[in-house]
C-alpha positions in Angstrom: 28.1 -11.4 -35.8 29.0 -14.9 -34.6 30.6 -13.5 -31.4 27.4 -11.4 -30.8 25.3 -14.4 -31.2 27.4 -16.5 -28.8 27.3 -13.6 -26.2 23.5 -13.4 -26.4 23.2 -17.2 -26.1 25.4 -17.1 -23.0 23.4 -14.3 -21.4 20.1 -16.1 -22.0 21.6 -19.3 -20.6 22.8 -17.4 -17.5 19.4 -15.8 -17.0 17.8 -19.2 -17.3 20.1 -20.6 -14.6 19.4 -17.7 -12.3 15.6 -18.1 -12.6 15.9 -21.8 -11.9 17.9 -21.1 -8.7 15.6 -18.4 -7.3 12.7 -20.9 -6.6 13.2 -24.1 -4.7 10.9 -26.7 -3.3 7.9 -28.5 -4.7 7.9 -28.5 -8.6 4.2 -28.5 -8.7 3.9 -25.5 -6.3 6.8 -23.7 -8.1 4.8 -23.9 -11.4 1.8 -22.5 -9.6 3.7 -19.5 -8.3 5.6 -18.8 -11.5 2.4 -18.9 -13.6 0.6 -16.6 -11.1 -0.1 -12.9 -11.8 1.8 -12.4 -8.5 4.9 -13.0 -10.5 4.1 -10.3 -13.2 5.0 -6.6 -13.0 5.8 -6.7 -9.3 8.4 -7.9 -6.8 7.3 -11.2 -5.1 8.9 -13.1 -2.2 7.7 -16.3 -0.6 8.8 -18.6 2.2 6.7 -21.6 3.2 7.7 -24.1 5.9 6.2 -26.9 8.0 5.2 -25.5 11.4 6.1 -28.6 13.3 9.7 -29.1 12.0 10.5 -26.0 10.0 11.1 -28.1 6.8 11.1 -25.8 3.8 8.3 -26.3 1.2 9.0 -23.3 -1.0 11.4 -20.4 -1.3 11.2 -17.7 -3.8 13.2 -14.5 -3.3 13.0 -15.4 0.4 16.3 -13.7 1.2 15.5 -10.5 -0.7 14.4 -7.3 1.2 10.8 -6.0 1.2 8.9 -3.2 2.8 6.9 -5.1 5.4 4.3 -2.5 6.2 2.0 -3.7 9.0 3.4 -7.3 9.3 6.0 -5.4 11.3 3.4 -5.7 14.1 4.2 -9.4 14.4 7.7 -8.4 15.5 6.3 -5.7 17.8 4.0 -8.3 19.4 6.8 -10.8 19.9 9.1 -8.3 21.6 6.4 -6.7 23.8 5.3 -10.2 24.8 8.8 -11.0 26.0 9.1 -7.8 28.1 5.7 -7.0 29.4 4.6 -9.4 32.1 0.8 -9.9 32.6 -0.6 -6.4 32.1 0.3 -3.1 30.5 1.6 -0.6 33.2 -0.5 2.5 33.1 0.6 4.9 35.8 3.3 5.1 38.5 2.1 6.9 41.6 2.8 7.8 45.1 0.7 9.9 47.6 1.0 12.2 50.5 -1.8 13.2 52.9 -3.5 15.5 50.4 -1.9 14.8 47.0 -1.7 11.9 44.6 1.4 12.2 42.3 1.2 10.3 39.0 3.4 9.8 35.9 2.3 8.1 32.7 4.0 4.8 31.5 3.0 4.8 27.9 -0.2 2.7 28.2 -2.3 3.2 25.0 -5.5 2.1 26.8 -6.0 4.9 29.3 -9.5 6.4 28.5 -9.3 4.9 25.1 -13.0 4.5 23.9 -12.3 0.9 22.7 -11.3 -0.2 26.2 -14.3 0.1 28.5 -13.1 -0.8 32.1 -10.6 1.8 33.3 -8.9 0.7 36.5 -6.4 3.5 36.5 -9.0 6.2 35.9 -11.3 4.7 38.7 -8.3 4.8 41.0 -7.7 8.5 40.3 -11.3 9.4 40.6 -11.7 7.6 43.9 -8.6 9.0 45.5 -10.3 12.2 46.8 -6.9 14.0 46.5 -5.4 16.7 44.4 -3.8 15.0 41.4 -0.2 16.2 40.6 0.9 15.1 37.1 4.6 14.8 36.5 5.4 14.8 32.7 7.9 12.4 31.3 10.2 13.3 28.4 10.5 11.0 25.4 13.6 10.3 23.4 11.2 9.7 20.5 9.8 12.4 18.2 6.0 12.5 18.1 6.1 10.7 14.7 8.3 7.8 13.7 11.1 7.9 11.1 9.9 7.7 7.6 6.2 8.6 8.4 4.4 10.8 6.0 4.1 14.4 7.3 0.7 15.0 5.5 -0.9 12.0 7.3 -1.2 14.1 10.5 -5.1 14.3 10.4 -5.7 10.6 9.7 -6.9 8.1 12.3 -4.0 5.7 11.6 -1.2 8.2 12.6 -1.8 9.6 16.1 1.2 11.1 17.9 3.2 9.0 20.3 3.4 10.1 23.9 4.5 9.0 27.4 1.0 9.5 28.8 -1.5 8.9 26.1 -5.2 9.8 26.8 -8.2 8.9 24.6 -5.8 7.3 22.2 -4.4 10.8 21.5 -7.5 11.4 19.2 -10.8 13.2 19.0 -13.6 10.6 18.5 -16.9 11.5 16.8 -19.6 8.8 16.7 -23.3 8.3 16.1 -25.2 5.1 15.1 -28.4 4.9 13.2 -30.4 4.4 16.5 -29.1 7.5 18.2 -30.1 11.1 17.9 -27.2 12.4 19.9 -23.7 12.7 18.5 -20.9 11.4 20.8 -17.8 13.6 21.0 -14.8 12.4 23.0 -13.3 14.4 24.6 -16.0 17.1 24.5 -13.6 19.9 25.5 -11.7 20.0 22.2 -12.5 22.8 19.7 -14.8 21.2 17.1 -16.7 23.3 14.5 -19.6 21.9 12.4 -19.7 23.5 8.9 -22.4 22.7 6.3 -21.3 22.7 2.7 -23.5 23.0 -0.4 -21.3 20.6 -2.3 -23.3 17.3 -2.3 -20.6 15.4 -4.0 -18.3 15.5 -1.0 -18.5 12.9 1.7 -18.8 14.2 5.3 -15.4 14.4 6.8 -13.7 15.4 10.0 -10.3 17.1 9.8 -7.8 19.2 11.8 -5.6 22.1 10.8 -1.9 21.1 10.8 -0.5 23.2 13.7 -3.4 23.5 16.2 -6.1 21.5 17.8 -8.9 23.2 15.8 -11.2 20.5 14.3 -13.9 20.7 11.6 -16.6 18.4 10.6 -17.7 19.3 7.0 -20.9 18.0 5.7 -23.7 18.7 3.2 -26.2 16.6 5.0 -25.6 14.9 8.4 -25.2 11.1 7.8 -27.2 8.5 9.7 -24.0 7.0 11.1 -20.8 8.8 12.0 -17.5 7.1 12.9 -14.6 9.5 12.7 -11.3 9.6 14.5 -8.8 12.5 14.2 -5.5 12.7 16.0 -4.8 15.8 18.2 -1.6 17.5 19.0 -0.2 16.3 22.3 1.1 18.7 24.9 1.5 18.8 28.7 -1.0 21.5 29.0 -3.6 19.6 27.0 -3.1 16.5 29.0 -3.6 18.5 32.2 -6.8 20.1 30.8 -8.2 16.8 29.6 -7.6 15.1 33.0 -9.3 18.0 34.8 -12.3 17.9 32.6 -12.7 14.1 32.8 -12.0 13.7 36.6 -13.9 16.9 37.6 -11.1 17.3 40.1 -8.1 19.5 40.7 -5.2 18.5 38.6 -1.9 20.4 38.7 1.7 20.0 37.4 4.0 18.5 40.0 7.0 16.4 40.8 7.3 13.2 42.9 8.5 14.1 46.4 11.6 12.4 47.8 11.1 9.3 49.9 7.6 8.7 48.6 6.8 5.0 48.1 6.0 4.4 44.5 3.6 1.9 43.1 2.3 0.9 39.6 -1.3 0.5 38.5 -2.4 -1.3 35.3 -5.5 -1.1 33.1 -5.6 -4.2 31.0 -4.1 -7.7 30.6 -1.6 -7.6 27.8 -3.4 -10.1 25.6 -6.4 -7.8 25.4 -4.1 -5.1 24.0 -2.2 -7.6 21.7 -5.5 -8.8 20.2 -6.4 -5.2 19.1 -2.8 -4.8 17.8 -3.0 -7.8 15.6 -6.7 -8.1 14.6 -7.4 -4.4 14.1 -3.8 -3.6 13.0 -3.8 -0.6 15.4 -0.7 1.6 14.7 -1.1 3.7 17.9 -1.1 0.6 20.1 2.0 -0.8 18.2 4.0 2.4 18.9 3.0 2.6 22.5 3.8 -1.0 23.1 7.4 -0.3 22.0 7.5 2.8 24.3 6.1 0.8 27.2 8.6 -2.0 26.6 11.4 0.6 26.4 10.4 2.1 29.7 10.3 -1.2 31.5 13.7 -2.2 30.1 15.6 1.1 30.4 13.4 3.6 32.3 13.3 5.6 29.1 10.8 6.2 26.3 13.3 5.3 23.5 11.9 3.2 20.6 15.2 3.1 18.7 17.1 1.8 21.7 14.4 -0.7 22.4 14.3 -2.1 18.9 18.1 -2.3 18.7 18.2 -4.2 22.0 15.4 -6.5 21.0 17.1 -7.6 17.8 20.4 -8.2 19.6 18.7 -10.1 22.4 16.1 -12.2 20.5 17.4 -12.3 16.9 21.2 -12.0 17.0 21.6 -13.7 13.6 19.3 -11.1 12.1 20.5 -8.0 14.0 22.5 -6.6 11.1 20.3 -8.1 8.3 17.0 -6.3 8.7 16.1 -2.7 9.4 13.4 -2.1 12.1 12.5 1.5 12.5 9.0 1.7 14.1 6.5 -0.5 15.8 3.6 -0.1 13.4 5.1 -0.5 10.0 4.1 3.0 8.9 7.8 3.7 8.0 9.1 2.8 4.6 12.6 2.6 6.2 11.7 -0.8 7.5 13.2 -3.7 5.5 12.9 -7.4 6.1 12.8 -10.7 4.2 10.1 -13.3 3.8 12.5 -15.7 5.5 12.8 -13.6 8.6 9.0 -13.4 9.1 8.6 -17.2 8.5 11.2 -17.8 11.2 9.6 -15.3 13.5 6.3 -17.0 13.1 8.0 -20.4 13.8 9.4 -18.9 17.0 6.0 -17.8 18.0 4.5 -21.2 17.2 7.2 -23.0 19.2 6.8 -20.7 22.3 3.1 -20.4 22.5 0.0 -22.5 23.0 -1.9 -22.8 19.6 -5.1 -21.6 21.3 -3.4 -18.4 22.2 -2.1 -17.8 18.7 -5.6 -18.4 17.2 -7.1 -16.0 19.7 -4.6 -13.2 19.1 -4.2 -13.3 15.3 -7.1 -12.6 12.9 -9.0 -15.4 11.2 -9.3 -15.3 7.5 -12.9 -14.5 6.4 -14.1 -13.3 9.8 -11.9 -10.9 11.7 -10.2 -7.5 11.4 -8.2 -6.8 8.3 -9.0 -10.3 7.0 -12.8 -10.0 7.5 -13.7 -9.8 3.8 -11.0 -12.2 2.6 -10.3 -15.9 2.5 -13.9 -17.1 3.1 -14.3 -20.8 4.0 -16.6 -23.0 6.0 -14.1 -22.9 8.8 -11.2 -20.5 9.0 -8.0 -22.0 7.7 -5.7 -19.0 7.7 -4.6 -17.2 10.8 -2.4 -14.3 9.7 -1.3 -10.7 9.7 -1.5 -8.5 6.7 0.4 -5.4 5.8 -0.4 -2.9 3.1 0.4 0.6 1.8 0.8 2.0 -1.6 2.5 -0.6 -3.8 2.7 -3.1 -0.9 0.6 -6.1 0.2 2.0 -8.7 2.4 0.5 -11.6 4.3 2.3 -13.7 6.9 0.8 -16.4 9.2 -0.4 -19.9 9.6 -2.4 -22.1 7.3 -4.3 -25.3 8.2 -4.4 -27.7 5.3 -7.1 -30.3 4.4 -4.8 -33.1 5.4 -4.3 -31.7 8.9 -0.9 -30.1 8.4 0.0 -26.6 9.7 2.1 -24.5 7.4 3.8 -21.2 8.1 3.8 -18.8 5.1 5.3 -15.4 4.4 4.1 -13.9 1.1 5.4 -10.4 0.3 4.4 -8.3 -2.6 6.1 -4.9 -3.3 6.3 -2.4 -6.1 3.1 -3.1 -7.9 1.0 -0.5 -9.7 -2.5 -2.0 -9.7 -5.4 -2.2 -7.2 -4.5 -4.1 -4.1 -7.6 -6.3 -4.5 -6.1 -7.9 -7.5 -3.0 -8.8 -5.5 -5.1 -10.1 -2.7 -7.1 -12.3 -5.1 -3.9 -14.0 -6.3 -2.6 -14.5 -2.8 -6.0 -16.0 -1.9 -5.7 -18.5 -4.9 -2.3 -19.5 -3.7 -3.4 -20.1 -0.1 -6.4 -22.2 -1.3 -4.0 -24.2 -3.4 -1.8 -24.9 -0.4 -4.9 -25.8 1.7 -6.0 -28.5 -0.8 -2.6 -29.9 -1.8 -0.7 -30.1 1.5 
């Protein structure tokens, strides 16, 4: 009995030592974290540093691995920003007397409804020539590794492609002031079916293996805003271009000795802002493909990500797992420490005005619109969430004028995400007032 008692005492003492070592930094802040509901029935990791000098303020499980979800887009942004110059390349082209030859370069903005001006499309329409489209093979599959197969009809998981058009989606829209329903592109097969079940919300969907779409409703709503991915194919791209250009479009191959040029649609910061503020998965994946093509002449996300870690983060190359651009994959693994250091790198290499323009403000923009309300925004950050995951990584402006970098990662919880967000919010307001 005495030996058992001594063994238990030793175990409790050891456990106490471990818990003391897992959290370092301000004792007052440590107590705040340890007493928070963030530290109950879930896995929590935190890294907080001074933006100016990188001095550590708090570490808690900062070297442990977490599923990052959409905070992965911070890494995608950093890498794409290093590789893409001023604008996203849309098309490579050359022309003969009667034919304009084109090939896609992975630009997600081409005919995307959220991007109004279309330099590349205007160029094609004004050419007055037959358009010959040369398809480009991808090393990638249409979906990233670890993506859920049954998410195929949801707006957040369009297929990747070398020449995206309309964001590789069907768009259905109507606002309260309009009588007409907008459908983009109009040529896709959409059926309207009325149901007698008044309990079901109106919903657009697609069958799994074909581009047959259905809008099911009991009563047409006043407003409609639906986006459904379509199945990408060379023949569909050809048909959509024909319908949109009202011009002859054929399959073709670039002739030999034909001088090639590139046309761009949008400056890269316009695209980065939608990536970070709206947390757009499609844009994230296409930016990796675009970066890959500019680096290797191939659409190969895996090769691009391996190269980027080796080139820009050699110390972390074998410490984190980066499997897609958007964070949809549960195969991604990274630490709070990595994201804090990544944000420090962004802080050191960019003008503060650019950072605040590209990242969403708490309480006013994108995924942070209904969160972190204050008289003036004090958090500029990127969130990431999926089932059992809520992470927030970014910059915090304190009442005393300091700028902090924080990485707060929450995994493996089984409660509403709003409860986790509420606790994260409390912690950030505490940092704002105390530092």
